[in-house]
C-alpha positions in Angstrom: 180.1 268.3 299.8 179.6 272.1 300.7 176.2 273.2 302.1 173.9 274.8 299.9 174.3 278.2 301.6 178.2 278.0 301.1 177.6 277.8 297.4 175.2 280.6 297.5 177.3 282.9 299.6 180.3 282.3 297.6 178.4 283.0 294.5 177.1 286.1 295.9 181.0 287.3 296.5 182.1 286.3 293.4 179.3 288.4 291.3 179.7 291.2 293.3 183.5 291.3 293.5 183.5 290.8 289.2 181.1 293.7 289.4 182.9 295.9 291.5 186.4 295.5 290.0 185.3 295.2 286.3 183.1 298.5 286.8 185.8 300.3 288.5 188.6 299.8 286.0 186.8 300.4 283.2 185.7 303.5 284.4 188.0 304.8 287.2 188.0 308.4 288.4 190.7 309.9 286.7 189.6 308.3 283.4 187.0 311.9 283.3 187.7 315.3 282.6 185.6 317.8 283.1 186.4 322.1 282.0 187.0 324.0 285.1 186.4 320.8 287.3 188.8 320.0 289.8 190.0 317.0 291.6 188.0 316.6 294.4 184.7 317.4 292.4 185.4 314.6 290.2 186.3 312.4 292.1 182.4 312.9 294.5 180.3 313.0 291.0 182.5 309.6 290.5 181.7 308.7 293.8 177.7 309.3 293.1 178.1 308.1 289.9 179.0 304.7 291.4 176.6 304.3 293.9 173.7 304.9 291.1 175.4 302.1 289.0 175.1 299.8 292.2 171.6 300.8 292.9 170.5 300.1 289.3 172.3 296.9 288.4 171.5 295.3 292.4 168.8 293.5 290.8 170.5 292.1 287.8 173.2 290.9 290.3 170.8 288.9 292.4 169.4 287.4 289.3 172.2 285.7 288.1 173.0 284.9 291.8 170.1 282.9 292.2 170.6 281.6 288.6 173.9 280.5 289.6 172.6 279.0 292.8 170.5 276.7 291.3 172.1 276.0 287.9 175.7 275.4 289.3 175.6 272.2 290.2 173.9 271.3 286.9 177.0 273.7 285.6 179.8 271.5 287.1 178.6 268.6 285.8 178.7 269.6 282.6 181.9 271.2 283.1 180.6 274.5 281.9 180.7 276.4 285.1 183.6 279.3 284.1 181.9 279.8 280.8 177.8 280.2 282.2 178.9 282.7 284.8 181.8 284.4 282.3 178.0 284.8 279.9 175.8 286.1 283.2 178.6 288.7 284.6 179.7 290.2 281.5 177.0 291.4 280.5 176.1 292.8 283.4 179.1 294.5 283.7 178.7 296.1 280.0 175.3 297.7 281.5 177.4 298.9 284.2 179.8 300.6 282.1 177.2 302.2 280.7 175.1 303.2 283.3 178.4 304.8 284.0 179.3 306.6 280.8 175.7 308.1 281.0 176.2 309.7 284.6 179.0 311.2 284.8 178.4 312.7 280.8 175.2 313.7 282.1 177.6 315.9 284.9 178.9 317.7 282.0 182.4 315.1 281.9 184.0 313.3 278.7 186.1 310.3 278.9 189.8 310.5 278.2 
């Protein structure tokens, strides 16, 4: 049996990895263009938007981690752990993508 702290740590790492991966895959810096913009500026603007997105979604990820830590055992017993985790992280990924879209659009970029 795993100690409670190990479950909490694994859930936290999993949530962070999923959010970062989904956000990075869905809106990579190369997927944006701006008239007159160069690669260095686009990469810098993208990094700034990613930082903003992470700051805004941190609270939600922390809440999801707490929910998973407290309910994870019940979900495993019911055989529903993967489905429940997918629901939590799916909404977070959508929100993160919206933040990235808004930030990059505000900086004058449009998606390719």
